[in-house]
C-alpha positions as CSV (number, residue, x, y, z in Angstrom):
1,X,-1.7,-0.2,6.4
2,X,-4.5,-2.7,5.9
3,X,-6.5,-2.1,2.7
4,X,-10.3,-2.2,2.6
5,X,-11.5,-4.6,-0.1
6,X,-14.7,-5.2,-2.0
7,X,-16.9,-7.8,-0.2
8,X,-18.1,-10.6,-2.5
9,X,-21.8,-10.8,-3.0
10,X,-23.5,-13.8,-1.3
11,X,-25.4,-14.5,-4.6
12,X,-24.8,-14.3,-8.3
13,X,-25.2,-11.0,-10.1
14,X,-28.3,-12.2,-11.9
15,X,-29.9,-13.8,-8.8
16,X,-32.1,-10.8,-8.0
17,X,-33.8,-10.7,-11.4
18,X,-36.3,-9.6,-12.3
19,X,-36.4,-7.3,-9.3
20,X,-32.9,-5.9,-9.9
21,X,-31.2,-6.6,-13.2
22,X,-27.8,-8.3,-13.6
23,X,-26.5,-5.1,-15.4
24,X,-27.4,-2.9,-12.4
25,X,-25.9,-5.3,-9.9
26,X,-22.6,-5.5,-11.8
27,X,-22.4,-1.8,-12.2
28,X,-23.4,-1.0,-8.6
29,X,-21.1,-3.6,-7.0
30,X,-18.1,-3.7,-9.3
31,X,-17.9,0.0,-10.2
32,X,-19.6,2.2,-7.7
33,X,-18.8,0.3,-4.5
34,X,-15.3,-0.4,-5.7
35,X,-14.8,3.3,-6.4
36,X,-15.8,4.1,-2.8
37,X,-13.3,1.6,-1.5
38,X,-10.5,2.9,-3.8
39,X,-11.1,6.4,-2.7
40,X,-11.3,5.4,1.0
41,X,-8.0,3.6,0.8
42,X,-6.4,6.6,-0.9
43,X,-7.7,9.0,1.7
44,X,-6.5,6.8,4.6
45,X,-3.1,6.6,3.1
46,X,-3.0,10.4,2.7
47,X,-4.2,10.7,6.3
48,X,-1.4,8.6,7.5
49,X,1.1,10.7,5.6
50,X,-0.4,13.9,6.9
51,X,-0.4,12.5,10.5
52,X,3.3,11.6,10.3
53,X,4.2,15.1,9.0
54,X,1.9,16.9,11.4
55,X,0.1,18.4,8.5
56,X,-3.1,19.7,10.2
57,X,-4.6,21.5,7.2
58,X,-4.4,18.3,5.1
59,X,-5.9,16.3,7.9
60,X,-8.8,18.6,8.1
61,X,-9.3,18.6,4.3
62,X,-9.4,14.8,4.2
63,X,-12.3,14.5,6.6
64,X,-15.0,14.9,3.9
65,X,-13.4,12.3,1.7
66,X,-13.2,9.9,4.6
67,X,-16.8,10.5,5.5
68,X,-18.1,10.2,2.0
69,X,-16.2,7.2,0.8
70,X,-16.1,5.5,4.2
71,X,-19.9,5.9,4.4
72,X,-20.3,4.6,0.9
73,X,-18.3,1.5,1.8
74,X,-20.3,0.9,5.1
75,X,-23.7,1.5,3.5
76,X,-23.2,-0.7,0.5
77,X,-21.6,-3.5,2.6
78,X,-24.8,-3.6,4.6
79,X,-27.0,-3.2,1.5
80,X,-25.8,-6.4,-0.2
81,X,-26.5,-8.3,2.9
82,X,-30.1,-6.9,3.0
83,X,-30.9,-8.8,-0.2
84,X,-31.6,-12.4,-1.1
85,X,-32.9,-13.9,-4.3
86,X,-36.6,-14.3,-4.9
87,X,-37.9,-17.6,-3.7
88,X,-35.5,-17.9,-0.8
89,X,-37.3,-19.4,2.2
90,X,-38.6,-16.6,4.5
91,X,-38.8,-14.0,1.8
92,X,-42.1,-12.6,2.9
93,X,-43.4,-10.5,5.7
94,X,-44.4,-13.6,7.6
95,X,-40.8,-14.7,7.6
96,X,-39.8,-12.1,10.2
97,X,-42.5,-12.2,12.9
98,X,-40.5,-10.2,15.4
99,X,-40.0,-7.4,12.9
100,X,-43.6,-7.5,11.7
101,X,-44.8,-7.2,15.3
102,X,-42.5,-4.2,16.0
103,X,-43.6,-2.5,12.7
104,X,-47.3,-3.0,13.5
105,X,-46.8,-1.7,17.1
106,X,-45.1,1.4,15.8
107,X,-47.1,2.3,12.7
108,X,-50.4,0.4,13.2
109,X,-50.0,-1.9,10.1
110,X,-47.5,-3.1,7.6
111,X,-49.3,-1.0,4.9
112,X,-49.0,2.2,7.0
113,X,-45.3,1.6,7.5
114,X,-44.8,1.1,3.7
115,X,-46.6,4.4,3.1
116,X,-44.6,6.3,5.7
117,X,-41.3,4.8,4.5
118,X,-42.1,5.7,0.9
119,X,-42.9,9.3,1.8
120,X,-39.6,9.7,3.6
121,X,-37.7,8.3,0.7
122,X,-39.4,10.5,-1.8
123,X,-38.8,13.5,0.5
124,X,-35.1,13.2,0.1
125,X,-33.5,16.2,-1.5
126,X,-30.8,14.9,-3.9
127,X,-29.1,11.6,-3.3
128,X,-29.1,9.7,-0.1
129,X,-30.4,6.6,1.8
130,X,-33.6,5.6,3.6
131,X,-33.3,3.5,6.7
132,X,-35.3,1.6,9.2
133,X,-33.4,1.7,12.4
134,X,-33.5,0.4,15.9
135,X,-33.5,3.7,17.9
136,X,-30.6,3.6,20.3
137,X,-30.3,-0.2,19.6
138,X,-33.4,-0.8,21.8
139,X,-35.4,-3.9,20.9
140,X,-38.7,-3.0,19.3
141,X,-38.0,0.8,19.1
142,X,-38.1,1.5,15.4
143,X,-37.7,4.7,13.5
144,X,-37.5,5.8,9.8
145,X,-34.4,7.9,9.0
146,X,-32.9,9.4,5.9
147,X,-29.2,10.3,5.4
148,X,-27.7,12.6,2.8
149,X,-25.2,11.5,0.3
150,X,-23.3,8.5,1.7
151,X,-23.7,9.3,5.4
152,X,-24.3,6.2,7.4
153,X,-26.6,5.8,10.4
154,X,-24.9,7.1,13.5
155,X,-24.5,5.2,16.7
156,X,-26.2,4.4,19.0
157,X,-28.9,3.8,16.4
158,X,-28.6,0.5,14.6
159,X,-29.7,0.1,10.9
160,X,-32.0,-2.8,10.2
161,X,-32.1,-2.2,6.5
162,X,-31.4,0.6,4.0
163,X,-32.6,1.6,0.6
164,X,-30.1,3.2,-1.8
165,X,-31.7,6.3,-3.3
166,X,-28.7,7.2,-5.5
167,X,-29.7,7.1,-9.2
168,X,-27.1,4.4,-9.9
169,X,-29.2,2.0,-7.9
170,X,-32.1,2.0,-10.3
171,X,-32.0,4.4,-13.2
172,X,-31.0,1.8,-15.8
173,X,-34.0,-0.3,-15.0
174,X,-37.0,1.4,-13.5
175,X,-36.4,5.1,-13.2
176,X,-38.5,6.7,-10.5
177,X,-40.7,3.6,-10.2
178,X,-37.9,2.2,-8.0
179,X,-39.7,3.5,-5.0
180,X,-43.3,3.9,-6.0
181,X,-45.3,2.0,-8.6
182,X,-49.0,2.7,-8.5
183,X,-48.5,3.8,-4.9
184,X,-46.9,0.6,-3.7
185,X,-43.6,-0.2,-2.2
186,X,-42.6,-3.8,-2.4
187,X,-41.0,-6.1,0.1
188,X,-38.8,-8.5,-1.9
189,X,-36.8,-10.1,0.9
190,X,-37.0,-10.5,4.6
191,X,-34.4,-12.5,6.5
192,X,-34.3,-13.4,10.2
193,X,-30.9,-14.3,11.5
194,X,-29.6,-14.3,15.1
195,X,-32.7,-12.3,16.1
196,X,-31.8,-9.5,13.7
197,X,-33.8,-8.8,10.6
198,X,-32.5,-7.7,7.3
199,X,-35.0,-6.4,4.8
200,X,-34.6,-5.0,1.3
201,X,-37.3,-2.9,-0.2
202,X,-37.6,-2.5,-3.9
203,X,-40.3,-1.8,-6.4
204,X,-40.5,-2.4,-10.1
205,X,-43.3,-1.2,-12.4
206,X,-46.6,-3.0,-12.3
207,X,-45.4,-5.7,-9.8
208,X,-46.0,-6.2,-6.2
209,X,-44.0,-8.8,-4.2
210,X,-45.2,-9.4,-0.7
């Protein structure tokens, strides 16, 4: 059976400083993401064994492990691609005119979207993710969604970017200011590639990057 492996980061662990520290990136990628992959591979191996022996109770009990760890692998694999180092060309809201136009059309302004997105993130009960999605994959049809734990965005909706609201993504550096600092959510990267936008939203205390 093919094994899932940890995808390499497209940048160095310290490349996102001072927005995200090297320590957080190493812990998040090498420990947390790797753990999801290890557990996913173990659950898939157990599923294969249970299938071969027609062990239906075991197959049923494995579903939650597959969902949680498979979702963790999917979400984080997308998350790393959302981010690029500060100073990368196009790392501002003007670098993604198609996305900006769609956001303004849906929410009225970039600022209104930031406020709505932040409210959804802070409304999460427990751990989870916040997403900007293309509803049904339709061009220009945007929606804010949240998912619990490690649940991914479900088809036919297409995630444009996600924000990890698990504590391991921020607690070593900025605590609750990860999302809101003086009422601001900060765009730190926008990338336009093949007509698809990837955006990472982060916030650190007292700083605004737009």
